Phi, psi and omega in degrees: 000135180293159182296153182292141175280150176256107187249125175261147177235116181273107176244028183293336181277348187283114178236116183311126178084351187240354181250012167059226181296338181298329177291318178294312180306311182300311181301313185292318182295320180293319178295322181289322179296321181295326181289325187255350183221112176248006185264311183282157183257127183247130175240120179264119176267122187225159170274183181273005174260349185291141179282118185293344178293345184288337184269129180296148179272066179239153184300327184264015176244130181231154177244135172242097185262132180267157185274348177275153181273332181081010186282329183266160176298318177298319179297313181292319178300313183299312182294310185278333187257343180239302189289312181300309180305318176302314177296319179298317176295317183297319185257007174053058179290149177273324188206153177226137177251128177242089190279341186244126175232000000 
C-alpha cells in the first residue's frame, strides 16, 4: 500500500453562521471523506470561531486551530498568507483543499 497522503483542509474562513452554504459543504465533505478514507491523514486548519464538531472523530483527522478569529481583513490575511503556508511547509502536506471563499 502506498504511503498515506497528507491532506490539508483550509477552513480558516469558516465563521459559524456567516459563511452560508460553505459551512454545510465543509461539514458534508469531511463527513464523506471520513466514511470512505481511513488511510490518508487530514489536517483541518481552523480559526478560533470554528465549531469543532465539524471535524470527524477519526484517528486520521486532526485539527490545527489558530487563536485568531479571521473576522477582520488583517486576521484573514495573516492566517492565510503567513501562518498557513508556514504550517503547510512544516508538516509537509501533499495537497490542500480550500472549500470556503
